[in-house]
N, C-alpha and C positions, 0 to 999 in steps of 0.2 A: 336323669332329671327327676327330681322329686317335686310333686305338686300337691298341695293340701287341698282337699275337696270337702266342701261342706254340703251335706245332703239334708234337705228339709225333713224334719221329723216333728211330729206333734207330740207334746208331752202334757200331762195333766198334773197340776200342783193343787192339792186341796186348798180351798179358801182359808181354812183354819190355820194353815201354815204360813200364809202370806205375811201377816204382821211380824212374825218372828224372823222370817227371811229378810224382810225389809230392815228390821232393827239390826241384824247382824251385818248385812251389807253396808248399812250406814256406819256402824261401828268400825268396820274394816277400812272405810274411806277416811274416817276421822273428821277433823275440823272442816274439811272440804265438802262434806255431805250436804251442807246447805247451799253449795254452789253447783253441785253436780246434778244434772237432770236424771231422774229415775227412769230406768228402762226395764223392759222384760228381761233383758240380758243380766242385769244385776240380780234379779230374783232367781233366774234359772241357774246361773253360775253358783249362787249361794246354796241352792237346793242340791246341786251336784256335790259341792264341798261338804254339805251336811249329811250326805248319803241318802237323800230322798230319791234320787234318780240313779240307781246303781248301774243302769245300762250305759251310763256315761263315765264310769269310774276311770276308764282308760284315757280320758281327756284331762285328768288332773296331772299337772306338771310337777316336776320335782320340787319346785319352790312353793307348791300349794295352790298356785293359780289354776284357773280352768280355761283350756283352749277351746272356747265355744262362743259362737256369735249367733244372736237371735235374728237380727235383721242385716243381711249381707251388705247392703249399700252403706247404711249407717244404722245404729241402733236408735229406733224411734222413741223419743221420750214419751213417758206416760202422761196422760192428761186427765184432769177432773174438771168438769164444767168448762171445757175449752181453755184451761190454764195448764201449762206445763208445770209439772211438780218436780221439785228437787227431792233427793232421797229423804231428807229431813221432813219435808212437807208431806210426802207420801206416808211416812211413818206416823206423823201426827194425824193425818186423815184416817188412816187405818185404825189407830187407837181410839179416836173419837167415835168412829162407826162401831167399833167393837163394844165400847161402853154403852152406847144406846141399844145395841142388840142384846145386851145381857140383862134386860129387864128393867133398866132404869126408866123412870116415867118420862114420857114425852112432854115437852112444854105445851101448855094449853093455849089455844087461840084466845085472844082478848075479845 
């Protein structure tokens, strides 16, 4: 009898990589990215595919998919200000945050 066992492991993905991972995960899903709730699993699986988490290379299947689950019961959607984000919305939020973080002037209070 074969049983697949998922062992909890903590991984670190540098914040600087998250927007690119979200973009590639969104591109992989295509037109449905605006309908799919973004999860940590999307980002981690993309990081494995991109070679950022080499310790999980053995989880890459022949078809290029990654046999990895981040939340065993269900993959918990990511939220921003108590709102579940789609992959497209996550990407937009990350890009907006990045633009403000790159030295663009903040809007002045009236």
